[in-house]
N, C-alpha and C positions, 0 to 999 in steps of 0.2 A: 718692486718693479711691475709695471702694468703689462700683463701678458697680452692684452689686446693690442697694445702698441708694438710689442715684440712680434706678434703675428703679422701686423701690418708691415713691419720692416722686412720680414722674411718674404711676404707676398710681393712686396715691391721689388726685392732683389730678383725673385724668380720671374716676375712679369717683365722686368727690364725697364719699366717706366711707371710713373705714378698714375697716369691715366688708365692704363690697363689694370693696375693693382686695384684702383677704385672700382672698376667694373667687376673684377673678381670678388671684391668684398661688399659690393652693393652699397657703396658710399660715394661721396664726391671726392674729386682730386684734392680739394681744399682740406677735407677731413683726413685724407692720407697724410698730407703735409703737416697738419696740426699734430697728429698722433706721433709721427716720427720726430717732430720738434720737441714734443714732451719727453720722448724717450732719450733724445740727445741731451736735453737738460738734466734728466735724471742721471745719466751716465757721465755727464761732464765732458763729452767728446762730440765731435762732428762725425756722423756715420756716412753721410753722402756729401759730395761736392756738387753744388748746383751750377750748371752752365747753360748756355743758350741751347745746347743740344740735348739737355736732359740732366739726369742725376747719375753720378757714378760713385761707387763705394770708395771711401777713403781707406787708408791703411788701418785705421781704427775700426771701420766698418767691416773690413775683411777679417780682422782678428775676432770681432764679436760674432760674426755670422754662424760659425759652427756651434757656439754656445747657445745662441738664440734658437737654432734648430733643436738642440738637446733639451732646452727648456720646454719647447712645445711638445716634444715627444714624451717628456716626463709628465706633462699635464695630461696628455692622452692616456698614458698608462695609469695615472692616479685615478682618472675618471672611470676607466675600464675596470679597475680593481673593485669598484662597488656598484657598477652598472648591473642591473638584474640580468642573470644569465651569463655574465662575463667574469665576475670575480670567482675566486676559488671557493669551493665548498669546504667550510671549516667544521671538522668533526673531532670530538674528543674520544680518545681510546683508553683513558686512564693511564696506562703505561704501554710502551711500544713492544714489550716482550710479553704480551698476553694474547689470548686467542682472538679477541675482538679486533686486534690490530691485523690479524690474518684475514678476518672477514673483510676488512676495508681494503687490504691488498688484493683480495679476490675481486672485489668490486672494481678496483682500478684496472685490473687485467681485462675485465669484461667491458669497461668503458674507458679506454686509455686516453680519449680526448677530453675527459673531465679533469679539470684542475682541482687538486685536493690540497688543503692545508690541514695537516694532522697535528693536533694539540694534545697535551696530557695534563688534565686537571685532576687534582688529587681526590677531592671529596664530593659527595653527592650534592650537597647544598650549593657549593661553588659552581658545579656543572649545570645544575638546573637554573641557577641565577644567570649564568652566562647564556643559556638558551633563551631565557625570557628577555634579556637585554639585547639580544642579537649579536653578542660577541662571538658566539659559535652557532652553527646551524643545527647540530645534533650531538648527542652523546650516547654512549653505550653504558647502561647501568642496570642494576637489579632493582626493581620497583615492586611495591613501595616499601620503604623501610618502616619498621615499627614506629608509630608516633608521627609519621609524615604522610601527607597526601599531596599528590601533584596538583599544582594550580589549575584553574579552569582553562587557561589559555595554552596548556601544554597537552600534547598527545603522546601516546606511547604504544608500541606493539612489540610482542615477544619476537625475537629473531634467532635465538640460539640457546639450547639447553646443553650445558657443558658437563659431561660425565666426569666425576672425580676418580682419581686413582690414589692408592696408598704408595708412598715413595719411601723406600728403605735402603739401608746399606746391606751388604751380604751377610752380616752376622745377626741381623734382626730376626726375631722369632717367626715372622711371617715372610721372610725373604724368599722361601722356596714355594710359597703357596701360589697356586694358579689363579685363585680368586678368593676373596673373603667377604663375609657379610659385615656391614657396619656394626652390628651388635657384638661381633667378636673383638671390637676395639674398646669395649667398655673397660674403663680403668686404665687404658693405655694413654701415653703422653704423645700428643701431636704438637710438634714445635713449629710455630708460625710467627716469627718475630715481626713480620710486616703487618700483623693484624692491629690496626690502630682503632681505639675506641671511637665510636661515632661514625665509622665508615659502614657502607652497606655490606662489605664483605665480612667485617667483624660481626655484624648482626647475623649474617648467614651462618657463620661458623659457631656463634654462640648458641643458636637454636639447634644446629646439628649436634653440638656437644650435649645439650640438654636432652635431646631425643634419644641418643644412643649411649650416653654415659661416658663420652670421650672427654679427656682433659686437654683443652686447647691451651698451650703454653706460649704466650706472647712475650715472655720476659727476655730481656737481653737486647743489646743494640742490633739494629738491622744493618749488617754490613753488605747486604746484597746477596744475589743468588749463588755466587761462587762460594762464599763463606758458608751458606746454608748447605750446599752440596758437600763441601768438605766435612762439615760436622756430622751430617747424616751418614756419610760413607763410613765413618770411623765408630759409629755408635751401635750398641746392641739393643738399645731401648728407644732411641729417638726415631720418629718417622714424621713425615709431613704429607700434605695433600698436593697433588698436581693434576693437571689435565693431560689427556693424550695429545692435545693440540698445543700445549704449552711449549714454545720453542726453546728447548734446553739442549745444551751441548756440554757433556761432562767428560773428564778424562777417563780413558778406557780402564785405567788401573783402579778406579773407584768401584767398579762392578755394582753400580746402583741398580735397584729393581723398581719397576713400575707395575703395581699389582691391581687388577680390576676390583672394584667394589660392586657387589651384587646382592640382590635380595634384601632390601632394594638398592638401586644405584642412586647415590646422591648426585643431583645435577644442579649446577649453578645457573640460575635463570637470567640470561642477558636480554635486555630489551633496548630498543632504540627510542630515544626521547627527542621530540622536536616541538617547536612552537606552531600552533594551529595555523596562523596566518603567514607562515614563512613561504615566500613565493619562489624561492630558488628552484629552477627546473631540475638541477642535478639532485636535489633532495628527494624529489619524487622518484627519480631513477634509482637512487640508493634504497629507498623503501621497497620499491618493486623488486629489486635484485635480492634483498634480504628475505622478504616475506615469501617470495617464490621458492626460495631454497629451504625455508623452514617447514618441516613436515608436520608441525603441531606437537603439542606435548602428549606423551604417552598416557593412557588412562591408568596404567598400573605398572608396577615394577620399578618405579622411580620414587625419589623423595626430594621435595623442596619445602622450604618454610611455608607456613600457612599464609604469611603476609605476601608471599611471592606468587600466589596463584594468578595467572594472567587472564586478561580478557581475551576474546577470540582475536587472532591476528587479522590485520586488514588484508584484503586480497585485491591486488591491482588488476 
């Protein structure tokens, strides 16, 4: 169906006569008649009855009118969805129950007028490819993984260093500790069934394990956080790592413990990644919001993998 003809039909109805519709559309009255005739032929019905006094809607024209208006409104919404500055900012947060999702929620609270489309892409390569193709505007990732370099048309800036905590049940040997050093975990088993080979978080925990002698156990199906909490709560030997800002809710009867890691504190390095030539104005606002809140990485007292050493963050 020709939307130009549909728009001409609606304009003619609103104007009340073809002459005025022609003026509003900057075309001739003959062009108005021709467009409507084409639309009538396409629909197989007569939309106007022509008389000496002008044109009036037929019953079929009256029935078609609300749908014609809806078509034009849908066209406008479709165009607005990709118009620079109008479409929603598409941002990948890996999973919705992670700390970077909280960073994005904070941004939305600060900029409630900005439309956001929150997506969850699993792996680093998929996310970077989506940024390059324009499928998303930005992603939160740890960069750069061993053996991978960011393409030249991609930019990144550190936005959040997330301190890790040891997470145990009440019978674990470290359950009553106020804080422990990562070196004290040497030889201990840290259960992380969500650590998938080839992901940036698996690369992070592999290097942490090698540095401090920890055993990262990723064996077993990943049934989700509830199953993980149930298992940790009942174990005297299993523990896992979480962040203070990981949004977890667990049953009071589990009596789970979140114990700070110190001397040094392992931090997970989150960066924002975007394409250099992305013009979306909300992307600039997101970068400014995140980098303004980022204090910079501490010079000492923390641990990150060597491959995750950041460049200086941008300052808006």
